[in-house]
C-alpha positions as CSV (number, residue, x, y, z in Angstrom):
1,M,58.1,15.3,-52.9
2,T,59.5,13.1,-50.1
3,T,58.4,13.0,-46.5
4,T,61.2,12.8,-43.7
5,A,60.8,10.4,-40.8
6,Q,60.2,13.3,-38.6
7,E,57.7,14.7,-40.7
8,K,55.9,11.4,-40.7
9,T,55.8,11.4,-37.0
10,N,54.4,14.8,-36.9
11,L,51.7,13.6,-39.4
12,R,50.4,10.8,-37.0
13,P,47.0,11.4,-35.5
14,T,47.1,12.8,-32.0
15,A,45.6,11.1,-29.4
16,A,41.7,11.5,-29.0
17,P,40.5,13.5,-26.2
18,A,39.4,11.9,-23.1
19,R,35.9,10.8,-23.5
20,G,33.3,11.6,-21.0
21,A,33.0,8.1,-19.7
22,D,36.8,8.1,-19.1
23,V,36.6,11.4,-17.1
24,R,33.6,10.2,-15.3
25,R,35.3,6.9,-14.2
26,H,38.5,8.6,-13.0
27,E,36.3,11.2,-11.1
28,L,34.5,8.3,-9.5
29,A,37.6,6.5,-8.6
30,A,39.2,9.8,-6.9
31,F,35.8,10.3,-5.1
32,L,35.9,6.7,-3.7
33,R,39.5,6.9,-2.5
34,S,38.9,10.3,-0.8
35,R,35.9,8.9,1.2
36,R,37.8,5.6,2.0
37,E,40.7,7.6,3.4
38,R,38.6,9.8,5.8
39,I,36.9,6.7,7.6
40,T,38.8,5.2,10.6
41,P,38.7,1.6,11.2
42,E,37.1,2.3,14.6
43,E,34.2,4.0,13.0
44,V,33.2,0.6,11.2
45,G,34.0,-1.6,14.2
46,L,37.4,-2.9,12.8
47,P,40.7,-2.8,15.0
48,R,43.3,-0.4,14.0
49,G,46.5,-2.7,14.4
50,T,49.9,-1.5,14.9
51,R,51.2,-1.7,11.2
52,R,48.5,0.4,9.5
53,R,50.2,2.8,7.0
54,T,47.1,3.6,4.9
55,P,45.0,6.7,5.8
56,G,41.4,5.5,6.6
57,L,40.4,2.2,5.5
58,R,42.2,-0.2,3.2
59,R,40.7,-1.2,0.0
60,E,40.2,-4.9,1.1
61,E,38.3,-3.6,4.0
62,V,35.9,-1.7,1.9
63,A,35.4,-4.6,-0.1
64,Q,34.8,-6.9,2.7
65,L,32.3,-4.5,4.4
66,S,30.4,-4.0,1.2
67,A,30.5,-7.6,0.2
68,V,32.3,-7.1,-3.2
69,G,35.4,-8.7,-4.4
70,V,38.7,-7.0,-3.5
71,T,40.0,-7.2,-7.2
72,W,36.7,-5.8,-8.4
73,Y,36.8,-2.9,-6.0
74,T,40.4,-2.1,-6.8
75,W,39.5,-2.0,-10.4
76,L,36.9,0.5,-9.6
77,E,39.4,2.8,-7.8
78,Q,41.8,2.3,-10.7
79,A,38.9,3.7,-13.1
80,R,38.8,0.5,-15.0
81,D,35.9,0.1,-17.3
82,I,33.7,-2.1,-15.5
83,Q,30.0,-2.2,-14.7
84,V,28.7,-0.9,-11.4
85,S,25.2,-2.1,-10.3
86,V,23.0,0.1,-8.0
87,Q,23.1,-2.8,-5.5
88,V,26.9,-2.3,-5.3
89,L,26.7,1.5,-5.2
90,D,24.2,1.3,-2.3
91,A,26.4,-1.0,-0.3
92,L,29.5,1.2,-1.1
93,A,27.6,4.3,0.1
94,R,26.7,2.5,3.3
95,T,30.2,1.3,4.1
96,L,31.6,4.7,3.3
97,Q,29.0,6.5,5.5
98,L,27.9,8.8,2.7
99,D,25.7,11.7,3.5
100,G,22.8,12.6,1.2
101,S,24.7,14.9,-0.9
102,E,27.8,12.6,-1.2
103,R,25.5,9.6,-2.1
104,A,23.8,11.5,-4.8
105,H,27.1,12.4,-6.3
106,L,28.3,8.9,-6.0
107,F,25.1,7.7,-8.1
108,Q,25.5,10.6,-10.5
109,L,29.2,9.9,-11.4
110,A,28.2,6.2,-11.9
111,E,25.4,7.4,-14.1
112,A,22.9,5.3,-12.1
113,V,19.6,6.0,-10.4
114,D,19.5,6.0,-6.7
115,P,16.6,3.6,-5.8
116,T,16.2,4.6,-2.1
117,P,13.0,6.3,-0.8
118,A,15.2,9.2,0.1
119,A,16.0,9.9,-3.5
120,S,12.3,9.7,-4.4
121,C,10.7,12.1,-2.2
122,T,10.8,15.2,-4.6
123,G,7.2,14.5,-5.5
124,V,6.0,15.2,-1.9
125,T,4.9,18.9,-2.1
126,P,4.5,21.0,0.9
127,A,0.7,20.9,0.3
128,L,0.7,17.2,0.6
129,Q,2.8,17.5,3.9
130,E,0.2,19.8,5.0
131,I,-2.7,17.4,4.2
132,L,-0.7,14.6,6.1
133,R,-0.5,16.9,9.3
134,S,-4.2,18.0,9.0
135,L,-5.3,14.3,9.2
136,E,-3.9,13.8,12.6
137,P,-4.7,12.1,15.0
138,L,-5.4,9.6,12.1
139,P,-2.2,8.0,10.9
140,A,-1.3,8.6,7.2
141,S,1.8,8.2,5.0
142,V,2.6,8.5,1.3
143,Q,4.0,5.5,-0.3
144,N,4.8,4.4,-3.9
145,S,3.9,1.1,-5.4
146,R,7.3,-0.3,-4.3
147,Y,6.1,0.4,-0.7
148,D,8.6,3.1,0.1
149,I,7.4,5.4,2.6
150,L,8.1,8.9,1.2
151,A,6.4,10.9,4.0
152,Y,4.4,10.5,7.1
153,N,2.6,12.4,10.0
154,R,3.4,12.1,13.5
155,T,0.8,9.4,14.5
156,Y,2.0,7.3,11.6
157,A,5.6,7.6,12.8
158,R,4.5,6.0,16.2
159,L,2.0,3.5,15.0
160,M,4.3,0.6,15.1
161,G,7.3,1.9,16.9
162,D,9.5,4.8,16.1
163,L,9.7,5.4,12.4
164,D,12.0,8.5,12.8
165,A,14.7,6.2,14.2
166,V,14.7,4.1,11.1
167,P,17.2,5.0,8.4
168,P,15.7,6.6,5.4
169,E,17.1,3.8,3.1
170,D,15.1,1.2,5.3
171,R,11.6,3.2,5.3
172,N,9.9,0.7,3.2
173,S,6.8,-1.2,4.5
174,M,7.9,-4.6,3.0
175,I,11.4,-4.4,4.7
176,L,9.9,-3.1,8.0
177,V,7.1,-5.9,8.2
178,Y,9.6,-8.7,7.4
179,T,12.8,-7.6,9.1
180,H,12.0,-4.9,11.8
181,P,11.4,-6.2,15.4
182,E,9.1,-3.3,16.3
183,W,7.0,-3.6,13.4
184,R,6.7,-7.2,13.7
185,R,5.6,-7.1,17.2
186,S,3.0,-4.4,16.5
187,I,1.0,-6.3,13.9
188,V,-1.5,-8.7,15.4
189,H,-1.9,-10.8,12.4
190,L,1.4,-10.8,11.2
191,E,1.8,-14.1,9.1
192,E,-1.4,-13.1,7.3
193,T,-0.3,-9.5,6.7
194,R,3.1,-10.7,5.3
195,R,1.5,-13.2,2.9
196,L,-0.9,-10.5,1.8
197,M,1.8,-8.0,1.3
198,A,4.0,-10.3,-0.7
199,A,1.3,-11.0,-3.0
200,K,0.6,-7.3,-3.6
201,L,4.2,-6.7,-4.2
202,R,4.3,-9.2,-6.9
203,A,1.1,-8.0,-8.5
204,S,2.7,-4.4,-8.5
205,M,6.0,-5.8,-9.8
206,A,4.6,-7.0,-13.0
207,G,5.1,-3.6,-14.5
208,H,8.6,-3.0,-13.2
209,L,10.5,-6.4,-13.8
210,T,13.5,-5.0,-15.2
211,E,13.8,-2.0,-12.8
212,P,17.0,-2.0,-10.7
213,A,15.2,-0.6,-7.8
214,W,12.6,-3.3,-7.7
215,K,15.0,-6.2,-8.3
216,M,17.3,-4.8,-5.5
217,L,14.2,-4.8,-3.0
218,V,13.3,-8.3,-3.7
219,K,16.9,-9.6,-3.5
220,R,17.3,-7.9,-0.2
221,L,14.2,-9.4,1.2
222,I,14.9,-12.8,-0.1
223,A,18.5,-12.5,1.5
224,E,17.2,-11.2,4.9
225,S,13.8,-12.9,5.5
226,P,13.1,-16.7,5.4
227,E,9.4,-15.8,5.6
228,F,9.5,-13.8,2.5
229,R,11.4,-16.4,0.7
230,E,8.6,-18.8,1.4
231,N,5.8,-16.3,0.5
232,W,7.5,-15.0,-2.6
233,R,7.8,-18.6,-3.9
234,R,3.8,-19.0,-3.8
235,Y,3.5,-16.5,-6.7
236,E,0.3,-15.3,-5.3
237,V,-1.1,-12.0,-6.5
238,M,-3.5,-9.5,-4.8
239,D,-4.5,-6.0,-5.6
240,L,-4.7,-3.3,-3.1
241,R,-8.1,-3.0,-1.4
242,A,-9.4,-1.5,1.9
243,R,-9.4,-3.8,5.0
244,T,-9.4,-3.8,8.8
245,K,-6.1,-4.1,10.5
246,E,-5.2,-4.6,14.1
247,F,-2.1,-3.3,15.9
248,L,-0.6,-3.7,19.3
249,N,0.9,-0.2,19.7
250,P,3.8,-0.1,22.0
251,Y,2.6,3.3,23.6
252,V,-1.2,3.0,23.9
253,G,-2.3,-0.5,23.4
254,R,-4.6,-2.4,21.0
255,L,-5.9,-0.4,17.9
256,T,-8.3,-1.6,15.3
257,L,-8.1,0.7,12.2
258,E,-9.7,0.7,8.8
259,H,-7.0,0.9,6.1
260,T,-7.7,3.0,3.0
261,D,-5.4,3.8,0.1
262,L,-6.1,7.0,-1.7
263,F,-4.3,7.3,-5.1
264,L,-2.4,10.3,-5.9
265,N,-1.1,9.1,-9.1
266,Q,-2.7,5.9,-10.4
267,A,0.1,5.4,-13.2
268,S,3.0,5.5,-10.7
269,G,1.1,4.0,-7.9
270,A,1.7,6.8,-5.5
271,R,-1.0,6.6,-2.8
272,M,-1.8,8.2,0.6
273,V,-2.0,5.3,3.2
274,T,-4.7,6.2,5.8
275,Y,-6.0,4.5,9.0
276,A,-9.4,5.5,10.6
277,P,-10.5,4.0,13.8
278,A,-13.0,1.3,13.7
279,D,-14.5,1.7,17.1
280,D,-14.6,4.4,20.0
281,G,-11.8,2.6,22.0
282,S,-9.3,2.9,19.0
283,R,-10.5,6.4,18.5
284,Q,-9.6,7.2,22.1
285,R,-6.3,5.5,21.9
286,L,-5.4,7.3,18.6
287,E,-6.0,10.7,20.5
288,Q,-3.7,9.5,23.4
289,L,-1.2,8.4,20.8
290,Y,-1.4,12.0,19.2
291,D,-1.1,13.6,22.6
292,L,2.0,11.5,23.4
293,V,3.9,12.4,20.1
294,C,3.0,16.1,20.5
295,T,4.3,16.5,24.0
296,G,7.1,13.9,23.8
């Protein structure tokens, strides 16, 4: 029995259904386009011009603001099969002004883990929050081994300025001590503190060398702080230990405090960072600070 040309055509295998990765890439592309088109140039500090036809931002503007190549970003919106790093996703989320839900959706579509502190706060239980509140007027926070500040009480929020005003993705002690003006002014022995913190970060990083969030943190610090670059090149290491710290608080003046880490999970490095007054004057000024934040 012979087979006609038409029958041969019918016998050809049909196209395979779209793979999950293909569907995900197209959904990511559509999501990026929709977010890009809703933002006006004025919202990101760009002139509108007189010949703009594209709703929202142009692709090249998003690429420029996110420090990625125009061709690469165009391919991303065309759903091409390209690799997307967490650093690029973080930059795009900032440029496109994504809120918490949108940012989580972006990382989920890209099958990536969001490295920001805001994405890591699920382990801070209501009971732990209550413990932080009960410690006041002692400043206290919950941090992980990468120095992300996951939770804090009111006196900690005003210990070195106004932590509430800092974007969640920047609430990291390493970033703040090396780049934030208020934090730098508040630490009496700044250079020594920076050197010790870089040494502690290097020691902690030994078990996380391949993790994107850690590499992203170090890359950012190297790019933004010459002081960090210098300290990082020293290859010094130091473990966590209790020590006396001095602060020049912008609200109540000089504070001498005993720093203690209370580990919540030794394996993950999660710990409660606490500060107790080292003298009566510091105790009184901490109480003044607490009164200020409660009435302010």
